[in-house]
Legacy VTK file of the C-alpha trace (Angstrom):
# vtk DataFile Version 3.0
C-alpha trace
ASCII
DATASET POLYDATA
POINTS 95 float
97.810 124.803 85.689
98.155 128.357 86.873
100.102 129.591 89.892
97.006 130.443 91.920
95.747 126.844 91.983
99.209 125.497 92.749
99.610 127.802 95.757
96.201 126.832 97.143
96.938 123.117 96.800
100.364 123.521 98.361
98.955 125.467 101.313
96.271 122.834 101.880
98.842 120.034 101.729
101.112 121.918 104.106
98.184 122.443 106.487
97.328 118.732 106.447
100.982 117.883 106.993
101.218 120.161 110.035
97.976 118.740 111.463
99.297 115.214 110.925
102.567 116.104 112.648
100.697 117.537 115.647
98.628 114.336 115.930
101.811 112.268 115.691
103.457 114.199 118.526
100.312 113.913 120.659
100.214 110.164 119.957
103.834 109.717 121.018
103.175 111.466 124.321
99.973 109.488 124.873
101.891 106.221 124.438
104.528 107.479 126.887
101.838 108.378 129.433
100.182 104.992 128.916
103.576 103.363 129.529
103.926 105.349 132.747
100.494 104.185 133.880
101.343 100.559 133.159
104.686 100.947 134.952
103.012 102.484 138.004
100.468 99.658 138.147
103.255 97.097 137.843
105.236 98.847 140.605
102.151 98.845 142.821
101.658 95.119 142.220
105.317 94.534 143.117
104.845 96.644 146.232
102.001 94.477 147.546
103.552 91.131 146.563
105.576 89.837 149.534
108.304 87.852 147.744
108.762 89.845 144.529
108.616 93.235 146.226
111.277 92.206 148.722
113.514 90.829 145.963
113.274 94.007 143.880
113.834 96.208 146.929
116.884 94.104 147.867
118.168 94.414 144.304
117.949 98.203 144.436
119.546 98.197 147.897
122.490 96.231 146.496
123.247 99.062 144.049
122.870 101.740 146.715
119.213 102.806 146.453
117.718 102.511 149.947
113.914 102.217 150.321
112.947 102.677 146.656
109.391 103.685 145.785
108.503 100.934 143.319
105.425 102.759 142.007
107.457 105.857 141.134
110.269 103.801 139.625
107.809 101.811 137.527
106.109 104.981 136.314
109.449 106.562 135.422
110.703 103.521 133.537
107.344 103.072 131.802
107.353 106.711 130.658
110.868 106.415 129.267
110.067 103.094 127.584
106.985 104.668 125.994
109.283 106.675 123.715
111.170 103.587 122.559
108.328 101.461 121.211
109.279 99.204 118.301
106.820 99.948 115.495
108.604 97.551 113.134
106.522 94.374 113.206
109.116 92.333 111.303
111.596 90.140 113.101
114.396 92.564 113.938
116.916 89.843 114.817
118.637 88.293 111.820
118.597 84.514 111.912
LINES 1 96
95 0 1 2 3 4 5 6 7 8 9 10 11 12 13 14 15 16 17 18 19 20 21 22 23 24 25 26 27 28 29 30 31 32 33 34 35 36 37 38 39 40 41 42 43 44 45 46 47 48 49 50 51 52 53 54 55 56 57 58 59 60 61 62 63 64 65 66 67 68 69 70 71 72 73 74 75 76 77 78 79 80 81 82 83 84 85 86 87 88 89 90 91 92 93 94
């Protein structure tokens, strides 16, 4: 094996690694955006539900947040939770 072939293979592997890393980063942000969408939809459903929406609004009022926008709060929490997905499919709690 000469040095010229090694350098070409290394550069190709490095290129594939960088492309894979870019796709991984894009995937992470897509899951976060999907989480924000699901959170916004959930907040909207809470907003139009008479009993649940009032309970959640009263809960936020008890901690000092007056007139919360449930759609915005759901989108924010969904976006943050999108970064903390558990990709480990095994049972993480020891029994």
